[in-house]
TORBA-180488 format. One record per atom (N, C-alpha, C): residue in three letters; x, y, z; atom name. Coordinates in Angstrom, 3 decimals. Example, Ala and Ser with C-alpha at 12.3 -4.5 7.8 and 13.67 -1.06 7.14 Angstrom:
2
   residu         xx         yy         zz   atome
      ALA     13.190     -5.690      7.800       N
      ALA     12.300     -4.500      7.800      CA
      ALA     13.200     -3.300      7.800       C
      SER     12.850     -2.250      7.080       N
      SER     13.670     -1.060      7.140      CA
      SER     12.900      0.030      7.870       C
This chain:
101
   residu         xx         yy         zz   atome
      MET    -16.187     13.663     -3.488       N
      MET    -15.965     13.232     -2.053      CA
      MET    -16.209     12.081     -1.422       C
      ASP    -17.286     11.433     -2.015       N
      ASP    -17.810     10.104     -1.448      CA
      ASP    -16.734      8.963     -1.908       C
      LYS    -16.149      9.321     -3.336       N
      LYS    -15.075      8.491     -3.804      CA
      LYS    -13.974      8.315     -3.121       C
      ILE    -13.362      9.493     -2.525       N
      ILE    -12.144      9.699     -1.643      CA
      ILE    -12.578      8.911     -0.410       C
      PHE    -13.797      9.195      0.355       N
      PHE    -13.978      8.470      1.514      CA
      PHE    -14.138      7.069      1.379       C
      SER    -14.654      6.469      0.248       N
      SER    -14.733      5.017     -0.234      CA
      SER    -13.189      4.585     -0.157       C
      GLU    -12.384      5.175     -1.017       N
      GLU    -11.058      4.836     -0.873      CA
      GLU    -10.366      4.736      0.302       C
      ILE    -10.645      5.822      1.156       N
      ILE     -9.893      5.756      2.413      CA
      ILE    -10.375      4.508      3.310       C
      GLN    -11.698      4.218      3.229       N
      GLN    -12.109      3.023      3.957      CA
      GLN    -11.462      1.603      3.632       C
      LYS    -11.031      1.751      2.294       N
      LYS    -10.283      0.517      1.777      CA
      LYS     -8.925      0.388      2.196       C
      ILE     -8.409      1.378      2.686       N
      ILE     -6.783      1.364      3.067      CA
      ILE     -6.536      0.105      3.894       C
      ASN     -5.419     -0.559      3.539       N
      ASN     -4.766     -1.696      4.318      CA
      ASN     -4.337     -1.176      5.592       C
      ARG     -5.067     -1.277      6.740       N
      ARG     -4.680     -0.639      7.962      CA
      ARG     -3.435     -1.478      8.684       C
      LEU     -3.314     -2.686      8.145       N
      LEU     -2.021     -3.477      8.606      CA
      LEU     -0.832     -2.820      8.031       C
      ILE     -0.873     -2.243      6.875       N
      ILE      0.379     -1.495      6.335      CA
      ILE      0.477     -0.149      6.767       C
      HIS     -0.771      0.571      7.052       N
      HIS     -0.957      1.975      7.139      CA
      HIS     -0.445      2.464      8.619       C
      GLU     -0.262      1.472      9.561       N
      GLU      0.399      1.880     10.578      CA
      GLU      1.918      2.245     10.498       C
      PRO      2.294      3.395     11.181       N
      PRO      3.324      4.159     10.637      CA
      PRO      4.652      3.186     10.557       C
      SER      4.841      2.492     11.788       N
      SER      6.055      1.682     11.942      CA
      SER      6.216      0.434     10.906       C
      ARG      4.929     -0.069     10.697       N
      ARG      4.829     -1.213      9.686      CA
      ARG      4.841     -0.626      8.233       C
      LEU      4.468      0.494      8.064       N
      LEU      4.727      1.231      6.769      CA
      LEU      6.164      1.318      6.572       C
      ALA      6.841      1.875      7.486       N
      ALA      8.303      2.006      7.322      CA
      ALA      9.064      0.660      7.109       C
      ILE      8.717     -0.376      7.916       N
      ILE      9.201     -1.724      7.452      CA
      ILE      8.976     -2.116      6.113       C
      MET      7.753     -1.970      5.564       N
      MET      7.249     -2.536      4.237      CA
      MET      8.058     -1.622      3.370       C
      ALA      8.147     -0.355      3.569       N
      ALA      8.813      0.692      2.620      CA
      ALA     10.247      0.296      2.491       C
      ILE     11.020     -0.087      3.566       N
      ILE     12.484     -0.438      3.479      CA
      ILE     12.639     -1.777      2.784       C
      LEU     11.761     -2.621      3.028       N
      LEU     12.092     -4.044      2.476      CA
      LEU     11.307     -3.945      1.006       C
      HIS     10.711     -3.066      0.787       N
      HIS     10.336     -2.994     -0.693      CA
      HIS     11.347     -2.596     -1.589       C
      GLU     12.230     -1.503     -1.010       N
      GLU     13.258     -0.939     -1.836      CA
      GLU     14.442     -1.832     -1.706       C
      LEU     14.690     -2.745     -0.715       N
      LEU     15.812     -3.457     -0.545      CA
      LEU     15.480     -4.894     -0.884       C
      LYS     16.473     -5.628     -1.263       N
      LYS     16.120     -7.166     -1.460      CA
      LYS     15.682     -7.830     -0.023       C
      GLU     16.554     -7.470      0.911       N
      GLU     16.545     -8.099      2.146      CA
      GLU     17.224     -7.127      3.283       C
      ALA     16.767     -7.313      4.384       N
      ALA     17.515     -6.432      5.595      CA
      ALA     17.575     -7.324      6.741       C
      ASP     18.488     -7.197      7.456       N
      ASP     18.698     -7.756      8.854      CA
      ASP     17.917     -6.947     10.047       C
      PHE     17.744     -7.701     11.120       N
      PHE     17.102     -7.094     12.255      CA
      PHE     17.851     -5.772     12.703       C
      LEU     19.211     -5.864     12.659       N
      LEU     19.827     -4.570     13.125      CA
      LEU     19.607     -3.449     12.256       C
      TYR     19.474     -3.664     10.905       N
      TYR     19.376     -2.671      9.886      CA
      TYR     17.979     -2.050     10.273       C
      LEU     17.005     -2.788     10.264       N
      LEU     15.586     -2.463     10.560      CA
      LEU     15.703     -1.572     11.886       C
      LEU     16.259     -2.089     12.744       N
      LEU     16.374     -1.661     14.223      CA
      LEU     16.871      0.045     14.068       C
      ASN     17.786     -0.021     13.411       N
      ASN     18.660      1.261     13.390      CA
      ASN     17.819      2.249     12.374       C
      THR     17.298      1.722     11.325       N
      THR     16.653      2.568     10.439      CA
      THR     15.286      3.153     10.872       C
      THR     14.461      2.303     11.561       N
      THR     13.253      2.683     11.946      CA
      THR     13.206      3.434     13.155       C
      GLY     14.282      3.224     14.037       N
      GLY     14.209      3.838     15.451      CA
      GLY     13.358      3.132     16.405       C
      LEU     13.039      2.092     16.172       N
      LEU     12.087      1.366     17.060      CA
      LEU     12.694      0.531     18.051       C
      THR     12.132      0.450     18.975       N
      THR     12.800     -0.617     20.255      CA
      THR     12.810     -1.864     19.653       C
      ARG     13.642     -2.832     20.091       N
      ARG     13.868     -4.170     19.800      CA
      ARG     12.306     -4.856     19.978       C
      GLY     11.576     -4.591     21.090       N
      GLY     10.367     -5.314     21.243      CA
      GLY      9.286     -4.689     20.270       C
      ASN      9.377     -3.486     20.108       N
      ASN      8.256     -2.944     19.023      CA
      ASN      8.523     -3.312     17.881       C
      LEU      9.783     -3.415     17.067       N
      LEU     10.056     -3.923     16.092      CA
      LEU      9.891     -5.392     15.831       C
      SER     10.088     -6.117     16.716       N
      SER      9.648     -7.506     16.734      CA
      SER      8.217     -7.884     16.920       C
      ALA      7.376     -7.025     17.464       N
      ALA      6.147     -6.998     17.308      CA
      ALA      5.308     -6.823     16.186       C
      HIS      5.928     -5.758     15.382       N
      HIS      5.390     -5.293     14.116      CA
      HIS      5.832     -6.303     13.043       C
      ILE      7.024     -6.811     12.949       N
      ILE      7.484     -7.911     12.243      CA
      ILE      6.487     -9.198     12.273       C
      THR      6.222     -9.360     13.488       N
      THR      5.400    -10.640     13.713      CA
      THR      4.168    -10.592     12.944       C
      LYS      3.423     -9.266     13.322       N
      LYS      2.196     -9.013     12.619      CA
      LYS      2.263     -9.072     10.999       C
      LEU      3.348     -8.613     10.540       N
      LEU      3.639     -8.755      8.966      CA
      LEU      3.756    -10.026      8.543       C
      GLU      4.697    -10.875      9.338       N
      GLU      4.868    -12.200      9.066      CA
      GLU      3.321    -12.958      9.102       C
      GLU      2.762    -12.872     10.142       N
      GLU      1.544    -13.484     10.407      CA
      GLU      0.467    -13.397      9.100       C
      ALA      0.595    -12.009      8.731       N
      ALA     -0.274    -11.693      7.386      CA
      ALA      0.295    -12.275      6.138       C
      GLY      1.473    -12.745      6.136       N
      GLY      2.229    -13.460      4.966      CA
      GLY      2.872    -12.468      4.234       C
      TYR      3.127    -11.246      4.682       N
      TYR      3.861    -10.112      3.892      CA
      TYR      5.278    -10.158      4.036       C
      ILE      5.861    -10.806      5.160       N
      ILE      7.286    -11.001      5.245      CA
      ILE      7.711    -12.451      5.650       C
      GLN      8.889    -12.490      4.997       N
      GLN      9.504    -13.952      5.145      CA
      GLN     10.574    -13.744      6.099       C
      VAL     10.644    -14.580      7.013       N
      VAL     11.911    -14.555      7.985      CA
      VAL     12.728    -15.581      7.971       C
      GLU     14.014    -15.222      7.820       N
      GLU     15.074    -16.331      7.624      CA
      GLU     16.196    -16.317      8.984       C
      LYS     16.257    -17.294      9.651       N
      LYS     17.181    -17.228     10.635      CA
      LYS     18.258    -18.239     10.311       C
      LYS     19.448    -17.682     10.660       N
      LYS     20.637    -18.264     10.303      CA
      LYS     21.831    -17.715     11.117       C
      PHE     23.070    -18.462     10.993       N
      PHE     24.188    -18.071     11.835      CA
      PHE     25.257    -17.788     10.852       C
      VAL     25.886    -16.657     11.235       N
      VAL     27.149    -16.122     10.467      CA
      VAL     28.167    -16.332     11.662       C
      GLY     29.155    -17.361     11.329       N
      GLY     30.119    -17.689     12.426      CA
      GLY     29.180    -18.373     13.452       C
      LYS     29.436    -17.847     14.555       N
      LYS     28.544    -18.128     15.864      CA
      LYS     27.542    -17.245     16.276       C
      LYS     27.430    -16.341     15.392       N
      LYS     26.284    -15.195     15.833      CA
      LYS     25.157    -15.328     15.038       C
      PRO     23.952    -15.307     15.749       N
      PRO     22.651    -15.263     14.962      CA
      PRO     22.407    -14.423     14.203       C
      LYS     21.673    -14.406     13.007       N
      LYS     21.369    -13.429     11.975      CA
      LYS     19.852    -13.543     11.596       C
      THR     19.244    -12.583     11.766       N
      THR     17.804    -12.766     11.117      CA
      THR     17.672    -11.819      9.915       C
      ILE     17.101    -12.424      8.777       N
      ILE     16.916    -11.730      7.410      CA
      ILE     15.622    -11.519      7.111       C
      TYR     15.224    -10.538      6.847       N
      TYR     13.595    -10.264      6.470      CA
      TYR     13.717     -9.711      4.923       C
      ARG     12.581    -10.321      4.425       N
      ARG     12.204    -10.021      2.763      CA
      ARG     10.785    -10.175      2.682       C
      LEU     10.319     -9.162      1.838       N
      LEU      8.906     -9.264      1.594      CA
      LEU      8.587    -10.306      0.500       C
      THR      7.396    -11.094      0.997       N
      THR      7.037    -12.072     -0.003      CA
      THR      6.357    -11.551     -1.220       C
      GLU      6.102    -12.286     -2.031       N
      GLU      5.450    -11.723     -3.430      CA
      GLU      3.967    -11.032     -2.878       C
      GLU      3.296    -11.914     -2.046       N
      GLU      1.931    -11.256     -1.337      CA
      GLU      2.111     -9.878     -0.595       C
      GLY      3.519     -9.762     -0.056       N
      GLY      3.790     -8.559      0.585      CA
      GLY      3.927     -7.317     -0.296       C
      ARG      4.703     -7.773     -1.507       N
      ARG      4.915     -6.846     -2.564      CA
      ARG      3.703     -6.237     -3.069       C
      LYS      2.824     -7.235     -3.400       N
      LYS      1.415     -6.866     -4.104      CA
      LYS      0.600     -6.003     -3.043       C
      ALA      0.654     -6.363     -1.983       N
      ALA     -0.048     -5.598     -0.877      CA
      ALA      0.484     -4.110     -0.761       C
      PHE      1.734     -4.053     -0.697       N
      PHE      2.392     -2.618     -0.583      CA
      PHE      1.954     -1.836     -1.736       C
      ARG      2.197     -2.591     -3.023       N
      ARG      1.886     -1.597     -4.249      CA
      ARG      0.529     -1.268     -4.179       C
      ALA     -0.338     -2.239     -3.915       N
      ALA     -1.977     -1.745     -3.672      CA
      ALA     -2.065     -0.713     -2.879       C
      TYR     -1.226     -0.699     -1.667       N
      TYR     -1.457      0.303     -0.679      CA
      TYR     -1.005      1.756     -1.435       C
      ILE      0.054      1.787     -1.866       N
      ILE      0.650      2.914     -2.532      CA
      ILE     -0.230      3.359     -3.765       C
      ASN     -0.935      2.483     -4.445       N
      ASN     -1.848      3.093     -5.384      CA
      ASN     -3.052      3.606     -4.857       C
      SER     -3.486      2.965     -3.566       N
      SER     -4.614      3.545     -2.976      CA
      SER     -4.381      4.972     -2.403       C
      MET     -3.102      5.125     -1.900       N
      MET     -2.776      6.534     -1.347      CA
      MET     -2.835      7.590     -2.387       C
      LYS     -2.243      7.048     -3.648       N
      LYS     -2.248      7.853     -4.710      CA
      LYS     -3.497      8.364     -5.309       C
      ASP     -4.452      7.422     -5.109       N
      ASP     -5.845      7.792     -5.753      CA
      ASP     -6.541      8.653     -4.805       C
      ILE     -6.164      8.449     -3.444       N
      ILE     -6.675      9.245     -2.425      CA
      ILE     -6.287     10.633     -2.518       C
      ILE     -4.785     10.936     -2.633       N
      ILE     -4.278     12.125     -2.747      CA
      ILE     -4.698     12.919     -4.183       C
      GLY     -4.694     11.952     -5.267       N
      GLY     -5.122     12.593     -6.444      CA
      GLY     -6.652     12.949     -6.505       C
      GLY     -7.349     12.578     -5.472       N
      GLY     -8.848     12.859     -5.571      CA
      GLY     -8.972     14.212     -4.831       C
      LEU     -8.083     14.703     -3.953       N
      LEU     -8.264     15.896     -3.013      CA
      LEU     -8.171     17.084     -3.878       C
């Protein structure tokens, strides 16, 4: 039981928050996603989504690309290599915890 508790203490809390976990999972599975896709898929408000993306970007987990398609702005998000590594480590930690129960 001490090992499980030790593993729980090591969980990446930045990723573990449900909204950020959803964003990371979506971006892990897709090469990239735009703001509206993430907005519709997660069900978050624009402000909440933006705040969570900012935290993930500041951690170096997400790359943000702003461009125009025609005259309309479009923001694209991708996981960085560091973000992919952090997400895989998070998933492996969760597997270890669940496997130890």
